[in-house]
VOPAGU-2260 file (C-alpha; in pm, 1 decimal, decimal comma):
REM VOPAGU-2260
SITE   aa  ch    i         X         Y         Z
SITE  MET   A    0    9836,3      91,9   13071,3
SITE  SER   A    1    9996,6    -193,6   12875,9
SITE  GLY   A    2    9778,5    -449,9   12701,0
SITE  VAL   A    3    9529,3    -172,5   12643,2
SITE  VAL   A    4    9266,9    -217,7   12372,9
SITE  ARG   A    5    9072,7      65,0   12207,3
SITE  ALA   A    6    8702,8     -12,5   12205,9
SITE  TYR   A    7    8412,3     185,7   12066,7
SITE  ILE   A    8    8077,3     202,6   12243,3
SITE  GLY   A    9    7747,9     313,5   12090,5
SITE  LEU   A   10    7513,4     498,2   12325,2
SITE  GLY   A   11    7143,2     559,3   12274,6
SITE  SER   A   12    6839,9     668,8   12474,8
SITE  ASN   A   13    6486,7     784,9   12407,8
SITE  LEU   A   14    6330,7     785,3   12756,3
SITE  GLU   A   15    6360,5     990,8   13075,6
SITE  ASP   A   16    6566,8    1286,8   12944,6
SITE  PRO   A   17    6773,2    1107,6   12678,0
SITE  ARG   A   18    7041,3    1379,3   12653,2
SITE  ARG   A   19    7110,2    1350,1   13025,3
SITE  GLN   A   20    7107,2     970,1   13006,4
SITE  VAL   A   21    7373,7     968,4   12732,3
SITE  ARG   A   22    7588,8    1239,7   12890,4
SITE  THR   A   23    7581,2    1068,4   13229,7
SITE  ALA   A   24    7664,2     732,6   13072,7
SITE  MET   A   25    7971,0     889,9   12905,9
SITE  ALA   A   26    8105,2     987,2   13247,6
SITE  GLU   A   27    8024,5     641,7   13380,9
SITE  LEU   A   28    8223,9     479,5   13098,5
SITE  ASP   A   29    8525,5     677,2   13216,8
SITE  ALA   A   30    8469,5     541,4   13569,2
SITE  LEU   A   31    8465,0     173,2   13468,7
SITE  PRO   A   32    8749,2     -34,6   13615,1
SITE  TYR   A   33    9065,6     -43,0   13403,9
SITE  THR   A   34    8900,0     179,5   13146,4
SITE  ARG   A   35    8952,3     537,5   13033,5
SITE  LEU   A   36    8728,5     747,4   12808,4
SITE  VAL   A   37    8950,6     889,0   12530,5
SITE  ALA   A   38    8699,4    1040,5   12285,2
SITE  ARG   A   39    8331,4    1117,0   12260,6
SITE  SER   A   40    8117,3    1227,7   11971,4
SITE  SER   A   41    7858,0    1497,9   11965,7
SITE  LEU   A   42    7500,8    1400,3   12039,6
SITE  TYR   A   43    7281,5    1307,2   11744,6
SITE  ARG   A   44    6903,4    1290,1   11717,4
SITE  SER   A   45    6768,0    1000,4   11512,3
SITE  ASP   A   46    6435,4     854,4   11417,0
SITE  PRO   A   47    6354,6     538,1   11613,3
SITE  MET   A   48    6457,1     206,7   11464,6
SITE  GLY   A   49    6174,6     -40,8   11514,2
SITE  PRO   A   50    5826,0      49,5   11636,3
SITE  PRO   A   51    5743,6     400,7   11507,5
SITE  ASP   A   52    5523,9     497,9   11804,7
SITE  GLN   A   53    5816,8     595,7   12026,5
SITE  PRO   A   54    6021,4     912,9   12083,5
SITE  ASP   A   55    6328,0    1000,1   11876,7
SITE  TYR   A   56    6662,4     872,8   12001,7
SITE  ILE   A   57    6967,1    1059,1   12120,0
SITE  ASN   A   58    7279,7     874,3   12006,3
SITE  ALA   A   59    7654,4     911,2   12046,4
SITE  VAL   A   60    7972,5     704,7   12025,3
SITE  ALA   A   61    8255,7     688,4   12277,7
SITE  ALA   A   62    8607,7     552,5   12245,1
SITE  VAL   A   63    8761,1     390,9   12551,5
SITE  ASP   A   64    9099,3     239,5   12623,4
SITE  THR   A   65    9048,3     -66,6   12839,7
SITE  LEU   A   66    9220,0    -363,2   12994,4
SITE  LEU   A   67    8886,2    -542,8   13032,3
SITE  THR   A   68    8822,9    -849,4   12817,5
SITE  PRO   A   69    8528,3    -824,1   12575,3
SITE  PRO   A   70    8293,4   -1026,0   12802,7
SITE  ALA   A   71    8398,3    -821,7   13108,1
SITE  LEU   A   72    8344,8    -497,2   12917,5
SITE  LEU   A   73    8002,6    -617,1   12801,9
SITE  ASP   A   74    7909,7    -702,9   13161,9
SITE  ALA   A   75    8023,7    -357,7   13275,6
SITE  LEU   A   76    7817,0    -191,4   13002,0
SITE  MET   A   77    7510,1    -391,0   13101,2
SITE  GLY   A   78    7566,6    -280,8   13460,1
SITE  VAL   A   79    7561,9      84,0   13350,8
SITE  GLU   A   80    7240,0      19,3   13157,5
SITE  ARG   A   81    7077,7    -136,8   13465,1
SITE  ALA   A   82    7185,1     160,2   13678,6
SITE  HIS   A   83    6993,6     379,3   13432,0
SITE  GLY   A   84    6679,6     170,4   13473,2
SITE  ARG   A   85    6718,8     -33,6   13154,9
SITE  VAL   A   86    6478,2    -323,4   13149,8
SITE  ARG   A   87    6541,7    -590,3   12888,6
SITE  ASN   A   88    6220,8    -739,1   12757,8
SITE  ALA   A   89    6097,5    -907,5   12442,6
SITE  THR   A   90    6031,4    -580,6   12256,2
SITE  ARG   A   91    6311,5    -557,4   12002,4
SITE  TRP   A   92    6422,1    -201,0   11924,4
SITE  GLY   A   93    6165,6     -61,0   12164,6
SITE  PRO   A   94    6204,3     250,7   12379,2
SITE  ARG   A   95    6475,2     244,9   12644,1
SITE  THR   A   96    6639,3     461,6   12904,7
SITE  LEU   A   97    6986,4     358,4   12787,8
SITE  ASP   A   98    7134,5     124,5   12531,2
SITE  LEU   A   99    7509,7      61,3   12524,5
SITE  ASP   A  100    7651,4    -145,2   12239,8
SITE  LEU   A  101    8006,7    -273,7   12212,5
SITE  LEU   A  102    8069,6    -177,1   11850,3
SITE  VAL   A  103    8438,9    -253,1   11799,9
SITE  TYR   A  104    8699,8    -409,3   12028,8
SITE  GLY   A  105    9046,6    -346,4   11886,8
SITE  GLU   A  106    9095,3    -562,1   11580,3
SITE  GLY   A  107    8891,5    -841,8   11735,8
SITE  VAL   A  108    8627,3   -1043,5   11558,3
SITE  ILE   A  109    8414,4   -1218,5   11818,7
SITE  SER   A  110    8109,6   -1437,5   11782,6
SITE  GLU   A  111    8028,4   -1614,4   12107,1
SITE  GLY   A  112    7669,6   -1645,8   12219,3
SITE  ARG   A  113    7576,7   -1311,5   12367,8
SITE  LEU   A  114    7858,7   -1111,9   12208,5
SITE  THR   A  115    7925,2   -1034,4   11843,1
SITE  VAL   A  116    8198,5    -783,6   11756,4
SITE  PRO   A  117    8208,9    -585,5   11538,5
SITE  HIS   A  118    7845,1    -511,1   11611,6
SITE  PRO   A  119    7638,0    -686,1   11340,9
SITE  GLY   A  120    7447,1    -372,4   11233,2
SITE  ILE   A  121    7735,4    -127,1   11243,2
SITE  ALA   A  122    7772,5     -79,3   10866,4
SITE  GLU   A  123    7400,8      -9,5   10809,4
SITE  ARG   A  124    7328,5     235,1   11090,4
SITE  ALA   A  125    7383,0     603,5   11026,3
SITE  PHE   A  126    7313,2     678,9   11393,9
SITE  VAL   A  127    7629,0     477,4   11470,5
SITE  LEU   A  128    7848,5     560,6   11170,9
SITE  LEU   A  129    7805,1     939,8   11177,1
SITE  PRO   A  130    7913,1     976,7   11542,0
SITE  LEU   A  131    8192,0     724,2   11477,7
SITE  LEU   A  132    8300,4     921,4   11170,9
SITE  GLU   A  133    8333,1    1228,2   11392,0
SITE  ILE   A  134    8581,0    1066,6   11634,6
SITE  ALA   A  135    8749,3     792,0   11426,5
SITE  PRO   A  136    8712,7     845,0   11049,7
SITE  ASP   A  137    9012,8     624,6   10969,0
SITE  LEU   A  138    8909,0     337,5   11194,7
SITE  GLU   A  139    8914,2       7,6   11008,5
SITE  ILE   A  140    8619,3    -200,6   11121,5
SITE  PRO   A  141    8731,7    -563,5   11097,6
SITE  GLY   A  142    8567,5    -732,5   10801,4
SITE  ARG   A  143    8363,4    -423,2   10708,0
SITE  GLY   A  144    8601,6    -147,4   10595,7
SITE  ARG   A  145    8700,9     203,3   10694,3
SITE  VAL   A  146    8444,4     416,4   10880,5
SITE  ALA   A  147    8474,4     706,8   10634,6
SITE  ALA   A  148    8407,4     478,1   10336,8
SITE  LEU   A  149    8111,3     309,9   10506,4
SITE  ALA   A  150    7958,8     643,1   10607,6
SITE  ALA   A  151    8004,7     789,0   10258,3
SITE  VAL   A  152    7762,5     539,8   10102,6
SITE  LEU   A  153    7503,1     544,2   10379,9
SITE  ALA   A  154    7198,8     771,6   10367,6
SITE  ASP   A  155    7182,4     997,9   10670,5
SITE  ASP   A  156    6810,4    1068,5   10651,6
SITE  GLY   A  157    6656,2    1121,0   10991,5
SITE  ILE   A  158    6990,9    1195,5   11163,7
SITE  GLU   A  159    7067,6    1538,3   11305,2
SITE  ARG   A  160    7386,5    1642,9   11484,9
SITE  LEU   A  161    7295,5    1846,3   11792,2
SITE  ASN   A  162    7501,4    2146,4   11892,5
SITE  GLY   A  163    7533,5    2240,7   12256,1
SITE  ASP   A  164    7216,7    2184,0   12459,2
SITE  GLU   A  165    6960,5    2171,4   12178,4
């Protein structure tokens, strides 16, 4: 594919068999139009961000090569979320069946209404940086720095890499 852009997607779930939700979503990323899954991290367990009275999250990061524009990729990701029963409501950082975040889109810096890339919280979230470190340690996040350097200064409390089907 020419005109291909490497994008990184954060995946998270803490409802309705979160491991299955994330694994299934990985396969669905590979099935998106004009998009190919090229790398996936291990699964990670993390404490919930936001209200504490919710289950732990299962997180991962995927790398895709895509011809989709950032808004088209975001729409496709939201479609996958809806297919997993994601309901967007006013509860910020509440429990969810699936959350897909467009973390990085090539070297792009985008700030247009519903889309900000790189993802605004990327440099402060161990549940994003540790899986990203696993698949792209040398990735330069526009305006933030190299993944390995960002991860090196971030506390990883509450994050656990899962092996196999733990």
